[in-house]
ModelCIF file with pLDDT and N, C-alpha, C, O atoms, coordinates in Angstrom:
data_MODEL
#
_entry.id   MODEL 
#
_entity.id                         1 
_entity.type                       polymer 
_entity.pdbx_number_of_molecules   1 
#
_entity_poly.entity_id                      1 
_entity_poly.type                           'polypeptide(L)' 
_entity_poly.nstd_linkage                   no 
_entity_poly.nstd_monomer                   no 
_entity_poly.pdbx_seq_one_letter_code       MLATAAARAAMEAGGSSPAALAVGYDLVFLMAAGLGLAIAVAGLPLPRHRRG 
_entity_poly.pdbx_seq_one_letter_code_can   MLATAAARAAMEAGGSSPAALAVGYDLVFLMAAGLGLAIAVAGLPLPRHRRG 
_entity_poly.pdbx_strand_id                 A 
#
loop_
_entity_poly_seq.entity_id 
_entity_poly_seq.num 
_entity_poly_seq.mon_id 
_entity_poly_seq.hetero 
1 1  MET n 
1 2  LEU n 
1 3  ALA n 
1 4  THR n 
1 5  ALA n 
1 6  ALA n 
1 7  ALA n 
1 8  ARG n 
1 9  ALA n 
1 10 ALA n 
1 11 MET n 
1 12 GLU n 
1 13 ALA n 
1 14 GLY n 
1 15 GLY n 
1 16 SER n 
1 17 SER n 
1 18 PRO n 
1 19 ALA n 
1 20 ALA n 
1 21 LEU n 
1 22 ALA n 
1 23 VAL n 
1 24 GLY n 
1 25 TYR n 
1 26 ASP n 
1 27 LEU n 
1 28 VAL n 
1 29 PHE n 
1 30 LEU n 
1 31 MET n 
1 32 ALA n 
1 33 ALA n 
1 34 GLY n 
1 35 LEU n 
1 36 GLY n 
1 37 LEU n 
1 38 ALA n 
1 39 ILE n 
1 40 ALA n 
1 41 VAL n 
1 42 ALA n 
1 43 GLY n 
1 44 LEU n 
1 45 PRO n 
1 46 LEU n 
1 47 PRO n 
1 48 ARG n 
1 49 HIS n 
1 50 ARG n 
1 51 ARG n 
1 52 GLY n 
#
_struct_asym.id          A 
_struct_asym.entity_id   1 
#
loop_
_ma_qa_metric.id 
_ma_qa_metric.mode 
_ma_qa_metric.name 
_ma_qa_metric.software_group_id 
_ma_qa_metric.type 
1 global pLDDT . pLDDT 
2 local  pLDDT . pLDDT 
#
_ma_qa_metric_global.metric_id      1 
_ma_qa_metric_global.metric_value   78.75 
_ma_qa_metric_global.model_id       1 
_ma_qa_metric_global.ordinal_id     1 
#
loop_
_ma_qa_metric_local.label_asym_id 
_ma_qa_metric_local.label_comp_id 
_ma_qa_metric_local.label_seq_id 
_ma_qa_metric_local.metric_id 
_ma_qa_metric_local.metric_value 
_ma_qa_metric_local.model_id 
_ma_qa_metric_local.ordinal_id 
A MET 1  2 52.00 1 1  
A LEU 2  2 52.00 1 2  
A ALA 3  2 56.00 1 3  
A THR 4  2 62.00 1 4  
A ALA 5  2 59.00 1 5  
A ALA 6  2 63.00 1 6  
A ALA 7  2 67.00 1 7  
A ARG 8  2 61.00 1 8  
A ALA 9  2 61.00 1 9  
A ALA 10 2 66.00 1 10 
A MET 11 2 67.00 1 11 
A GLU 12 2 60.00 1 12 
A ALA 13 2 57.00 1 13 
A GLY 14 2 62.00 1 14 
A GLY 15 2 60.00 1 15 
A SER 16 2 61.00 1 16 
A SER 17 2 75.00 1 17 
A PRO 18 2 79.00 1 18 
A ALA 19 2 77.00 1 19 
A ALA 20 2 74.00 1 20 
A LEU 21 2 77.00 1 21 
A ALA 22 2 79.00 1 22 
A VAL 23 2 78.00 1 23 
A GLY 24 2 76.00 1 24 
A TYR 25 2 83.00 1 25 
A ASP 26 2 86.00 1 26 
A LEU 27 2 84.00 1 27 
A VAL 28 2 85.00 1 28 
A PHE 29 2 92.00 1 29 
A LEU 30 2 92.00 1 30 
A MET 31 2 92.00 1 31 
A ALA 32 2 94.00 1 32 
A ALA 33 2 96.00 1 33 
A GLY 34 2 96.00 1 34 
A LEU 35 2 97.00 1 35 
A GLY 36 2 97.00 1 36 
A LEU 37 2 97.00 1 37 
A ALA 38 2 97.00 1 38 
A ILE 39 2 96.00 1 39 
A ALA 40 2 95.00 1 40 
A VAL 41 2 96.00 1 41 
A ALA 42 2 96.00 1 42 
A GLY 43 2 93.00 1 43 
A LEU 44 2 93.00 1 44 
A PRO 45 2 91.00 1 45 
A LEU 46 2 89.00 1 46 
A PRO 47 2 88.00 1 47 
A ARG 48 2 85.00 1 48 
A HIS 49 2 83.00 1 49 
A ARG 50 2 80.00 1 50 
A ARG 51 2 77.00 1 51 
A GLY 52 2 64.00 1 52 
#
loop_
_atom_site.group_PDB 
_atom_site.id 
_atom_site.type_symbol 
_atom_site.label_atom_id 
_atom_site.label_alt_id 
_atom_site.label_comp_id 
_atom_site.label_asym_id 
_atom_site.label_entity_id 
_atom_site.label_seq_id 
_atom_site.pdbx_PDB_ins_code 
_atom_site.Cartn_x 
_atom_site.Cartn_y 
_atom_site.Cartn_z 
_atom_site.occupancy 
_atom_site.B_iso_or_equiv 
_atom_site.pdbx_formal_charge 
_atom_site.auth_seq_id 
_atom_site.auth_comp_id 
_atom_site.auth_asym_id 
_atom_site.auth_atom_id 
_atom_site.pdbx_PDB_model_num 
ATOM 1   N N  . MET A 1 1  ? 70.978 -39.961 173.630 1.00 52.00 ? 1  MET A N  1 
ATOM 2   C CA . MET A 1 1  ? 71.412 -41.045 174.487 1.00 52.00 ? 1  MET A CA 1 
ATOM 3   C C  . MET A 1 1  ? 70.288 -41.374 175.467 1.00 52.00 ? 1  MET A C  1 
ATOM 4   O O  . MET A 1 1  ? 69.649 -40.481 176.024 1.00 52.00 ? 1  MET A O  1 
ATOM 5   N N  . LEU A 1 2  ? 70.067 -42.637 175.660 1.00 52.00 ? 2  LEU A N  1 
ATOM 6   C CA . LEU A 1 2  ? 69.006 -43.071 176.561 1.00 52.00 ? 2  LEU A CA 1 
ATOM 7   C C  . LEU A 1 2  ? 69.505 -43.096 177.993 1.00 52.00 ? 2  LEU A C  1 
ATOM 8   O O  . LEU A 1 2  ? 70.601 -43.586 178.268 1.00 52.00 ? 2  LEU A O  1 
ATOM 9   N N  . ALA A 1 3  ? 68.701 -42.569 178.902 1.00 56.00 ? 3  ALA A N  1 
ATOM 10  C CA . ALA A 1 3  ? 69.156 -42.403 180.276 1.00 56.00 ? 3  ALA A CA 1 
ATOM 11  C C  . ALA A 1 3  ? 68.600 -43.441 181.232 1.00 56.00 ? 3  ALA A C  1 
ATOM 12  O O  . ALA A 1 3  ? 69.053 -43.508 182.375 1.00 56.00 ? 3  ALA A O  1 
ATOM 13  N N  . THR A 1 4  ? 67.654 -44.242 180.822 1.00 62.00 ? 4  THR A N  1 
ATOM 14  C CA . THR A 1 4  ? 67.098 -45.231 181.743 1.00 62.00 ? 4  THR A CA 1 
ATOM 15  C C  . THR A 1 4  ? 67.299 -46.630 181.204 1.00 62.00 ? 4  THR A C  1 
ATOM 16  O O  . THR A 1 4  ? 67.372 -46.843 179.993 1.00 62.00 ? 4  THR A O  1 
ATOM 17  N N  . ALA A 1 5  ? 67.386 -47.579 182.115 1.00 59.00 ? 5  ALA A N  1 
ATOM 18  C CA . ALA A 1 5  ? 67.563 -48.969 181.714 1.00 59.00 ? 5  ALA A CA 1 
ATOM 19  C C  . ALA A 1 5  ? 66.341 -49.473 180.974 1.00 59.00 ? 5  ALA A C  1 
ATOM 20  O O  . ALA A 1 5  ? 66.473 -50.250 180.028 1.00 59.00 ? 5  ALA A O  1 
ATOM 21  N N  . ALA A 1 6  ? 65.155 -49.049 181.383 1.00 63.00 ? 6  ALA A N  1 
ATOM 22  C CA . ALA A 1 6  ? 63.926 -49.491 180.721 1.00 63.00 ? 6  ALA A CA 1 
ATOM 23  C C  . ALA A 1 6  ? 63.852 -48.980 179.291 1.00 63.00 ? 6  ALA A C  1 
ATOM 24  O O  . ALA A 1 6  ? 63.404 -49.700 178.398 1.00 63.00 ? 6  ALA A O  1 
ATOM 25  N N  . ALA A 1 7  ? 64.290 -47.735 179.065 1.00 67.00 ? 7  ALA A N  1 
ATOM 26  C CA . ALA A 1 7  ? 64.287 -47.189 177.712 1.00 67.00 ? 7  ALA A CA 1 
ATOM 27  C C  . ALA A 1 7  ? 65.280 -47.944 176.831 1.00 67.00 ? 7  ALA A C  1 
ATOM 28  O O  . ALA A 1 7  ? 65.001 -48.226 175.665 1.00 67.00 ? 7  ALA A O  1 
ATOM 29  N N  . ARG A 1 8  ? 66.431 -48.266 177.395 1.00 61.00 ? 8  ARG A N  1 
ATOM 30  C CA . ARG A 1 8  ? 67.423 -49.028 176.632 1.00 61.00 ? 8  ARG A CA 1 
ATOM 31  C C  . ARG A 1 8  ? 66.913 -50.435 176.350 1.00 61.00 ? 8  ARG A C  1 
ATOM 32  O O  . ARG A 1 8  ? 67.139 -50.969 175.264 1.00 61.00 ? 8  ARG A O  1 
ATOM 33  N N  . ALA A 1 9  ? 66.226 -51.044 177.319 1.00 61.00 ? 9  ALA A N  1 
ATOM 34  C CA . ALA A 1 9  ? 65.688 -52.383 177.140 1.00 61.00 ? 9  ALA A CA 1 
ATOM 35  C C  . ALA A 1 9  ? 64.612 -52.402 176.073 1.00 61.00 ? 9  ALA A C  1 
ATOM 36  O O  . ALA A 1 9  ? 64.498 -53.375 175.328 1.00 61.00 ? 9  ALA A O  1 
ATOM 37  N N  . ALA A 1 10 ? 63.815 -51.337 175.986 1.00 66.00 ? 10 ALA A N  1 
ATOM 38  C CA . ALA A 1 10 ? 62.787 -51.261 174.959 1.00 66.00 ? 10 ALA A CA 1 
ATOM 39  C C  . ALA A 1 10 ? 63.416 -51.197 173.569 1.00 66.00 ? 10 ALA A C  1 
ATOM 40  O O  . ALA A 1 10 ? 62.854 -51.713 172.603 1.00 66.00 ? 10 ALA A O  1 
ATOM 41  N N  . MET A 1 11 ? 64.573 -50.568 173.475 1.00 67.00 ? 11 MET A N  1 
ATOM 42  C CA . MET A 1 11 ? 65.259 -50.471 172.193 1.00 67.00 ? 11 MET A CA 1 
ATOM 43  C C  . MET A 1 11 ? 65.977 -51.775 171.846 1.00 67.00 ? 11 MET A C  1 
ATOM 44  O O  . MET A 1 11 ? 65.986 -52.186 170.685 1.00 67.00 ? 11 MET A O  1 
ATOM 45  N N  . GLU A 1 12 ? 66.575 -52.426 172.840 1.00 60.00 ? 12 GLU A N  1 
ATOM 46  C CA . GLU A 1 12 ? 67.334 -53.655 172.638 1.00 60.00 ? 12 GLU A CA 1 
ATOM 47  C C  . GLU A 1 12 ? 66.399 -54.869 172.682 1.00 60.00 ? 12 GLU A C  1 
ATOM 48  O O  . GLU A 1 12 ? 65.490 -54.915 173.511 1.00 60.00 ? 12 GLU A O  1 
ATOM 49  N N  . ALA A 1 13 ? 66.598 -55.793 171.851 1.00 57.00 ? 13 ALA A N  1 
ATOM 50  C CA . ALA A 1 13 ? 65.947 -57.109 171.891 1.00 57.00 ? 13 ALA A CA 1 
ATOM 51  C C  . ALA A 1 13 ? 64.429 -57.038 171.997 1.00 57.00 ? 13 ALA A C  1 
ATOM 52  O O  . ALA A 1 13 ? 63.797 -57.979 172.478 1.00 57.00 ? 13 ALA A O  1 
ATOM 53  N N  . GLY A 1 14 ? 63.851 -55.954 171.564 1.00 62.00 ? 14 GLY A N  1 
ATOM 54  C CA . GLY A 1 14 ? 62.408 -55.862 171.441 1.00 62.00 ? 14 GLY A CA 1 
ATOM 55  C C  . GLY A 1 14 ? 61.616 -55.902 172.732 1.00 62.00 ? 14 GLY A C  1 
ATOM 56  O O  . GLY A 1 14 ? 60.521 -56.466 172.735 1.00 62.00 ? 14 GLY A O  1 
ATOM 57  N N  . GLY A 1 15 ? 62.086 -55.354 173.800 1.00 60.00 ? 15 GLY A N  1 
ATOM 58  C CA . GLY A 1 15 ? 61.241 -55.295 174.977 1.00 60.00 ? 15 GLY A CA 1 
ATOM 59  C C  . GLY A 1 15 ? 61.975 -55.416 176.276 1.00 60.00 ? 15 GLY A C  1 
ATOM 60  O O  . GLY A 1 15 ? 63.144 -55.044 176.385 1.00 60.00 ? 15 GLY A O  1 
ATOM 61  N N  . SER A 1 16 ? 61.275 -55.947 177.283 1.00 61.00 ? 16 SER A N  1 
ATOM 62  C CA . SER A 1 16 ? 61.822 -55.978 178.636 1.00 61.00 ? 16 SER A CA 1 
ATOM 63  C C  . SER A 1 16 ? 62.294 -57.372 179.027 1.00 61.00 ? 16 SER A C  1 
ATOM 64  O O  . SER A 1 16 ? 62.067 -57.806 180.156 1.00 61.00 ? 16 SER A O  1 
ATOM 65  N N  . SER A 1 17 ? 62.938 -58.069 178.120 1.00 75.00 ? 17 SER A N  1 
ATOM 66  C CA . SER A 1 17 ? 63.495 -59.369 178.471 1.00 75.00 ? 17 SER A CA 1 
ATOM 67  C C  . SER A 1 17 ? 64.638 -59.167 179.459 1.00 75.00 ? 17 SER A C  1 
ATOM 68  O O  . SER A 1 17 ? 65.239 -58.093 179.483 1.00 75.00 ? 17 SER A O  1 
ATOM 69  N N  . PRO A 1 18 ? 64.953 -60.165 180.270 1.00 79.00 ? 18 PRO A N  1 
ATOM 70  C CA . PRO A 1 18 ? 66.042 -59.998 181.245 1.00 79.00 ? 18 PRO A CA 1 
ATOM 71  C C  . PRO A 1 18 ? 67.377 -59.611 180.609 1.00 79.00 ? 18 PRO A C  1 
ATOM 72  O O  . PRO A 1 18 ? 68.126 -58.819 181.183 1.00 79.00 ? 18 PRO A O  1 
ATOM 73  N N  . ALA A 1 19 ? 67.678 -60.149 179.452 1.00 77.00 ? 19 ALA A N  1 
ATOM 74  C CA . ALA A 1 19 ? 68.945 -59.820 178.792 1.00 77.00 ? 19 ALA A CA 1 
ATOM 75  C C  . ALA A 1 19 ? 68.963 -58.361 178.349 1.00 77.00 ? 19 ALA A C  1 
ATOM 76  O O  . ALA A 1 19 ? 69.973 -57.675 178.508 1.00 77.00 ? 19 ALA A O  1 
ATOM 77  N N  . ALA A 1 20 ? 67.854 -57.887 177.797 1.00 74.00 ? 20 ALA A N  1 
ATOM 78  C CA . ALA A 1 20 ? 67.788 -56.496 177.353 1.00 74.00 ? 20 ALA A CA 1 
ATOM 79  C C  . ALA A 1 20 ? 67.830 -55.551 178.543 1.00 74.00 ? 20 ALA A C  1 
ATOM 80  O O  . ALA A 1 20 ? 68.460 -54.495 178.476 1.00 74.00 ? 20 ALA A O  1 
ATOM 81  N N  . LEU A 1 21 ? 67.174 -55.916 179.619 1.00 77.00 ? 21 LEU A N  1 
ATOM 82  C CA . LEU A 1 21 ? 67.187 -55.075 180.811 1.00 77.00 ? 21 LEU A CA 1 
ATOM 83  C C  . LEU A 1 21 ? 68.594 -55.017 181.413 1.00 77.00 ? 21 LEU A C  1 
ATOM 84  O O  . LEU A 1 21 ? 69.012 -53.968 181.904 1.00 77.00 ? 21 LEU A O  1 
ATOM 85  N N  . ALA A 1 22 ? 69.320 -56.128 181.379 1.00 79.00 ? 22 ALA A N  1 
ATOM 86  C CA . ALA A 1 22 ? 70.695 -56.147 181.884 1.00 79.00 ? 22 ALA A CA 1 
ATOM 87  C C  . ALA A 1 22 ? 71.587 -55.221 181.062 1.00 79.00 ? 22 ALA A C  1 
ATOM 88  O O  . ALA A 1 22 ? 72.457 -54.549 181.615 1.00 79.00 ? 22 ALA A O  1 
ATOM 89  N N  . VAL A 1 23 ? 71.381 -55.181 179.764 1.00 78.00 ? 23 VAL A N  1 
ATOM 90  C CA . VAL A 1 23 ? 72.150 -54.277 178.908 1.00 78.00 ? 23 VAL A CA 1 
ATOM 91  C C  . VAL A 1 23 ? 71.853 -52.832 179.279 1.00 78.00 ? 23 VAL A C  1 
ATOM 92  O O  . VAL A 1 23 ? 72.756 -51.997 179.317 1.00 78.00 ? 23 VAL A O  1 
ATOM 93  N N  . GLY A 1 24 ? 70.591 -52.540 179.552 1.00 76.00 ? 24 GLY A N  1 
ATOM 94  C CA . GLY A 1 24 ? 70.215 -51.186 179.944 1.00 76.00 ? 24 GLY A CA 1 
ATOM 95  C C  . GLY A 1 24 ? 70.842 -50.778 181.262 1.00 76.00 ? 24 GLY A C  1 
ATOM 96  O O  . GLY A 1 24 ? 71.372 -49.673 181.385 1.00 76.00 ? 24 GLY A O  1 
ATOM 97  N N  . TYR A 1 25 ? 70.787 -51.663 182.249 1.00 83.00 ? 25 TYR A N  1 
ATOM 98  C CA . TYR A 1 25 ? 71.389 -51.351 183.545 1.00 83.00 ? 25 TYR A CA 1 
ATOM 99  C C  . TYR A 1 25 ? 72.906 -51.237 183.433 1.00 83.00 ? 25 TYR A C  1 
ATOM 100 O O  . TYR A 1 25 ? 73.515 -50.411 184.112 1.00 83.00 ? 25 TYR A O  1 
ATOM 101 N N  . ASP A 1 26 ? 73.509 -52.046 182.598 1.00 86.00 ? 26 ASP A N  1 
ATOM 102 C CA . ASP A 1 26 ? 74.954 -51.960 182.384 1.00 86.00 ? 26 ASP A CA 1 
ATOM 103 C C  . ASP A 1 26 ? 75.331 -50.577 181.877 1.00 86.00 ? 26 ASP A C  1 
ATOM 104 O O  . ASP A 1 26 ? 76.307 -49.987 182.341 1.00 86.00 ? 26 ASP A O  1 
ATOM 105 N N  . LEU A 1 27 ? 74.568 -50.063 180.934 1.00 84.00 ? 27 LEU A N  1 
ATOM 106 C CA . LEU A 1 27 ? 74.845 -48.741 180.386 1.00 84.00 ? 27 LEU A CA 1 
ATOM 107 C C  . LEU A 1 27 ? 74.664 -47.659 181.448 1.00 84.00 ? 27 LEU A C  1 
ATOM 108 O O  . LEU A 1 27 ? 75.494 -46.758 181.560 1.00 84.00 ? 27 LEU A O  1 
ATOM 109 N N  . VAL A 1 28 ? 73.592 -47.740 182.223 1.00 85.00 ? 28 VAL A N  1 
ATOM 110 C CA . VAL A 1 28 ? 73.318 -46.719 183.235 1.00 85.00 ? 28 VAL A CA 1 
ATOM 111 C C  . VAL A 1 28 ? 74.403 -46.712 184.311 1.00 85.00 ? 28 VAL A C  1 
ATOM 112 O O  . VAL A 1 28 ? 74.863 -45.642 184.708 1.00 85.00 ? 28 VAL A O  1 
ATOM 113 N N  . PHE A 1 29 ? 74.820 -47.884 184.787 1.00 92.00 ? 29 PHE A N  1 
ATOM 114 C CA . PHE A 1 29 ? 75.860 -47.934 185.812 1.00 92.00 ? 29 PHE A CA 1 
ATOM 115 C C  . PHE A 1 29 ? 77.204 -47.469 185.262 1.00 92.00 ? 29 PHE A C  1 
ATOM 116 O O  . PHE A 1 29 ? 77.983 -46.851 185.988 1.00 92.00 ? 29 PHE A O  1 
ATOM 117 N N  . LEU A 1 30 ? 77.484 -47.749 184.016 1.00 92.00 ? 30 LEU A N  1 
ATOM 118 C CA . LEU A 1 30 ? 78.719 -47.277 183.397 1.00 92.00 ? 30 LEU A CA 1 
ATOM 119 C C  . LEU A 1 30 ? 78.713 -45.747 183.291 1.00 92.00 ? 30 LEU A C  1 
ATOM 120 O O  . LEU A 1 30 ? 79.734 -45.102 183.530 1.00 92.00 ? 30 LEU A O  1 
ATOM 121 N N  . MET A 1 31 ? 77.569 -45.175 182.934 1.00 92.00 ? 31 MET A N  1 
ATOM 122 C CA . MET A 1 31 ? 77.460 -43.725 182.869 1.00 92.00 ? 31 MET A CA 1 
ATOM 123 C C  . MET A 1 31 ? 77.623 -43.102 184.255 1.00 92.00 ? 31 MET A C  1 
ATOM 124 O O  . MET A 1 31 ? 78.267 -42.062 184.391 1.00 92.00 ? 31 MET A O  1 
ATOM 125 N N  . ALA A 1 32 ? 77.051 -43.723 185.276 1.00 94.00 ? 32 ALA A N  1 
ATOM 126 C CA . ALA A 1 32 ? 77.171 -43.197 186.643 1.00 94.00 ? 32 ALA A CA 1 
ATOM 127 C C  . ALA A 1 32 ? 78.613 -43.261 187.126 1.00 94.00 ? 32 ALA A C  1 
ATOM 128 O O  . ALA A 1 32 ? 79.090 -42.332 187.778 1.00 94.00 ? 32 ALA A O  1 
ATOM 129 N N  . ALA A 1 33 ? 79.311 -44.345 186.812 1.00 96.00 ? 33 ALA A N  1 
ATOM 130 C CA . ALA A 1 33 ? 80.715 -44.460 187.205 1.00 96.00 ? 33 ALA A CA 1 
ATOM 131 C C  . ALA A 1 33 ? 81.564 -43.412 186.494 1.00 96.00 ? 33 ALA A C  1 
ATOM 132 O O  . ALA A 1 33 ? 82.454 -42.818 187.102 1.00 96.00 ? 33 ALA A O  1 
ATOM 133 N N  . GLY A 1 34 ? 81.296 -43.186 185.227 1.00 96.00 ? 34 GLY A N  1 
ATOM 134 C CA . GLY A 1 34 ? 82.030 -42.163 184.482 1.00 96.00 ? 34 GLY A CA 1 
ATOM 135 C C  . GLY A 1 34 ? 81.783 -40.770 185.032 1.00 96.00 ? 34 GLY A C  1 
ATOM 136 O O  . GLY A 1 34 ? 82.705 -39.959 185.108 1.00 96.00 ? 34 GLY A O  1 
ATOM 137 N N  . LEU A 1 35 ? 80.538 -40.486 185.417 1.00 97.00 ? 35 LEU A N  1 
ATOM 138 C CA . LEU A 1 35 ? 80.221 -39.186 185.996 1.00 97.00 ? 35 LEU A CA 1 
ATOM 139 C C  . LEU A 1 35 ? 80.912 -39.006 187.343 1.00 97.00 ? 35 LEU A C  1 
ATOM 140 O O  . LEU A 1 35 ? 81.427 -37.927 187.636 1.00 97.00 ? 35 LEU A O  1 
ATOM 141 N N  . GLY A 1 36 ? 80.928 -40.047 188.157 1.00 97.00 ? 36 GLY A N  1 
ATOM 142 C CA . GLY A 1 36 ? 81.621 -39.970 189.447 1.00 97.00 ? 36 GLY A CA 1 
ATOM 143 C C  . GLY A 1 36 ? 83.109 -39.742 189.274 1.00 97.00 ? 36 GLY A C  1 
ATOM 144 O O  . GLY A 1 36 ? 83.710 -38.963 190.014 1.00 97.00 ? 36 GLY A O  1 
ATOM 145 N N  . LEU A 1 37 ? 83.699 -40.404 188.319 1.00 97.00 ? 37 LEU A N  1 
ATOM 146 C CA . LEU A 1 37 ? 85.121 -40.219 188.047 1.00 97.00 ? 37 LEU A CA 1 
ATOM 147 C C  . LEU A 1 37 ? 85.403 -38.803 187.544 1.00 97.00 ? 37 LEU A C  1 
ATOM 148 O O  . LEU A 1 37 ? 86.397 -38.192 187.938 1.00 97.00 ? 37 LEU A O  1 
ATOM 149 N N  . ALA A 1 38 ? 84.537 -38.284 186.681 1.00 97.00 ? 38 ALA A N  1 
ATOM 150 C CA . ALA A 1 38 ? 84.715 -36.928 186.175 1.00 97.00 ? 38 ALA A CA 1 
ATOM 151 C C  . ALA A 1 38 ? 84.614 -35.902 187.309 1.00 97.00 ? 38 ALA A C  1 
ATOM 152 O O  . ALA A 1 38 ? 85.373 -34.934 187.337 1.00 97.00 ? 38 ALA A O  1 
ATOM 153 N N  . ILE A 1 39 ? 83.681 -36.111 188.241 1.00 96.00 ? 39 ILE A N  1 
ATOM 154 C CA . ILE A 1 39 ? 83.552 -35.206 189.378 1.00 96.00 ? 39 ILE A CA 1 
ATOM 155 C C  . ILE A 1 39 ? 84.792 -35.267 190.260 1.00 96.00 ? 39 ILE A C  1 
ATOM 156 O O  . ILE A 1 39 ? 85.270 -34.233 190.728 1.00 96.00 ? 39 ILE A O  1 
ATOM 157 N N  . ALA A 1 40 ? 85.316 -36.463 190.490 1.00 95.00 ? 40 ALA A N  1 
ATOM 158 C CA . ALA A 1 40 ? 86.518 -36.612 191.314 1.00 95.00 ? 40 ALA A CA 1 
ATOM 159 C C  . ALA A 1 40 ? 87.716 -35.921 190.669 1.00 95.00 ? 40 ALA A C  1 
ATOM 160 O O  . ALA A 1 40 ? 88.492 -35.261 191.360 1.00 95.00 ? 40 ALA A O  1 
ATOM 161 N N  . VAL A 1 41 ? 87.873 -36.063 189.379 1.00 96.00 ? 41 VAL A N  1 
ATOM 162 C CA . VAL A 1 41 ? 88.991 -35.427 188.676 1.00 96.00 ? 41 VAL A CA 1 
ATOM 163 C C  . VAL A 1 41 ? 88.824 -33.912 188.681 1.00 96.00 ? 41 VAL A C  1 
ATOM 164 O O  . VAL A 1 41 ? 89.800 -33.181 188.848 1.00 96.00 ? 41 VAL A O  1 
ATOM 165 N N  . ALA A 1 42 ? 87.598 -33.436 188.499 1.00 96.00 ? 42 ALA A N  1 
ATOM 166 C CA . ALA A 1 42 ? 87.358 -31.988 188.503 1.00 96.00 ? 42 ALA A CA 1 
ATOM 167 C C  . ALA A 1 42 ? 87.612 -31.387 189.886 1.00 96.00 ? 42 ALA A C  1 
ATOM 168 O O  . ALA A 1 42 ? 87.939 -30.205 189.986 1.00 96.00 ? 42 ALA A O  1 
ATOM 169 N N  . GLY A 1 43 ? 87.470 -32.163 190.933 1.00 93.00 ? 43 GLY A N  1 
ATOM 170 C CA . GLY A 1 43 ? 87.682 -31.660 192.279 1.00 93.00 ? 43 GLY A CA 1 
ATOM 171 C C  . GLY A 1 43 ? 89.133 -31.632 192.712 1.00 93.00 ? 43 GLY A C  1 
ATOM 172 O O  . GLY A 1 43 ? 89.458 -31.006 193.720 1.00 93.00 ? 43 GLY A O  1 
ATOM 173 N N  . LEU A 1 44 ? 90.005 -32.286 191.987 1.00 93.00 ? 44 LEU A N  1 
ATOM 174 C CA . LEU A 1 44 ? 91.418 -32.326 192.364 1.00 93.00 ? 44 LEU A CA 1 
ATOM 175 C C  . LEU A 1 44 ? 92.094 -30.961 192.417 1.00 93.00 ? 44 LEU A C  1 
ATOM 176 O O  . LEU A 1 44 ? 92.841 -30.703 193.360 1.00 93.00 ? 44 LEU A O  1 
ATOM 177 N N  . PRO A 1 45 ? 91.868 -30.082 191.458 1.00 91.00 ? 45 PRO A N  1 
ATOM 178 C CA . PRO A 1 45 ? 92.584 -28.796 191.511 1.00 91.00 ? 45 PRO A CA 1 
ATOM 179 C C  . PRO A 1 45 ? 91.976 -27.777 192.476 1.00 91.00 ? 45 PRO A C  1 
ATOM 180 O O  . PRO A 1 45 ? 92.516 -26.680 192.620 1.00 91.00 ? 45 PRO A O  1 
ATOM 181 N N  . LEU A 1 46 ? 90.887 -28.105 193.128 1.00 89.00 ? 46 LEU A N  1 
ATOM 182 C CA . LEU A 1 46 ? 90.271 -27.157 194.054 1.00 89.00 ? 46 LEU A CA 1 
ATOM 183 C C  . LEU A 1 46 ? 91.169 -26.948 195.281 1.00 89.00 ? 46 LEU A C  1 
ATOM 184 O O  . LEU A 1 46 ? 91.831 -27.882 195.734 1.00 89.00 ? 46 LEU A O  1 
ATOM 185 N N  . PRO A 1 47 ? 91.189 -25.731 195.811 1.00 88.00 ? 47 PRO A N  1 
ATOM 186 C CA . PRO A 1 47 ? 92.020 -25.476 196.991 1.00 88.00 ? 47 PRO A CA 1 
ATOM 187 C C  . PRO A 1 47 ? 91.476 -26.208 198.212 1.00 88.00 ? 47 PRO A C  1 
ATOM 188 O O  . PRO A 1 47 ? 90.268 -26.386 198.371 1.00 88.00 ? 47 PRO A O  1 
ATOM 189 N N  . ARG A 1 48 ? 92.384 -26.615 199.047 1.00 85.00 ? 48 ARG A N  1 
ATOM 190 C CA . ARG A 1 48 ? 91.994 -27.322 200.271 1.00 85.00 ? 48 ARG A CA 1 
ATOM 191 C C  . ARG A 1 48 ? 92.118 -26.372 201.442 1.00 85.00 ? 48 ARG A C  1 
ATOM 192 O O  . ARG A 1 48 ? 93.123 -25.679 201.597 1.00 85.00 ? 48 ARG A O  1 
ATOM 193 N N  . HIS A 1 49 ? 91.099 -26.349 202.251 1.00 83.00 ? 49 HIS A N  1 
ATOM 194 C CA . HIS A 1 49 ? 91.089 -25.485 203.429 1.00 83.00 ? 49 HIS A CA 1 
ATOM 195 C C  . HIS A 1 49 ? 91.597 -26.282 204.620 1.00 83.00 ? 49 HIS A C  1 
ATOM 196 O O  . HIS A 1 49 ? 91.014 -27.305 204.978 1.00 83.00 ? 49 HIS A O  1 
ATOM 197 N N  . ARG A 1 50 ? 92.658 -25.830 205.223 1.00 80.00 ? 50 ARG A N  1 
ATOM 198 C CA . ARG A 1 50 ? 93.236 -26.533 206.377 1.00 80.00 ? 50 ARG A CA 1 
ATOM 199 C C  . ARG A 1 50 ? 93.027 -25.700 207.623 1.00 80.00 ? 50 ARG A C  1 
ATOM 200 O O  . ARG A 1 50 ? 93.359 -24.515 207.651 1.00 80.00 ? 50 ARG A O  1 
ATOM 201 N N  . ARG A 1 51 ? 92.491 -26.304 208.628 1.00 77.00 ? 51 ARG A N  1 
ATOM 202 C CA . ARG A 1 51 ? 92.298 -25.621 209.926 1.00 77.00 ? 51 ARG A CA 1 
ATOM 203 C C  . ARG A 1 51 ? 93.459 -25.964 210.832 1.00 77.00 ? 51 ARG A C  1 
ATOM 204 O O  . ARG A 1 51 ? 93.999 -27.069 210.786 1.00 77.00 ? 51 ARG A O  1 
ATOM 205 N N  . GLY A 1 52 ? 93.824 -25.036 211.630 1.00 64.00 ? 52 GLY A N  1 
ATOM 206 C CA . GLY A 1 52 ? 94.880 -25.388 212.547 1.00 64.00 ? 52 GLY A CA 1 
ATOM 207 C C  . GLY A 1 52 ? 95.624 -24.282 213.056 1.00 64.00 ? 52 GLY A C  1 
ATOM 208 O O  . GLY A 1 52 ? 96.548 -24.471 213.847 1.00 64.00 ? 52 GLY A O  1 
#
């Protein structure tokens, strides 16, 4: 799996055209959102420390 928008753009549409670069950034931001969601879900069962 390609991790950078530039690498994805090089694979798509033969280079760094704006459309290919947009596809690359779309993939990277989607992966980042998925990772953030996975971290949030993994943190739900953790114990909460309450002071008081």
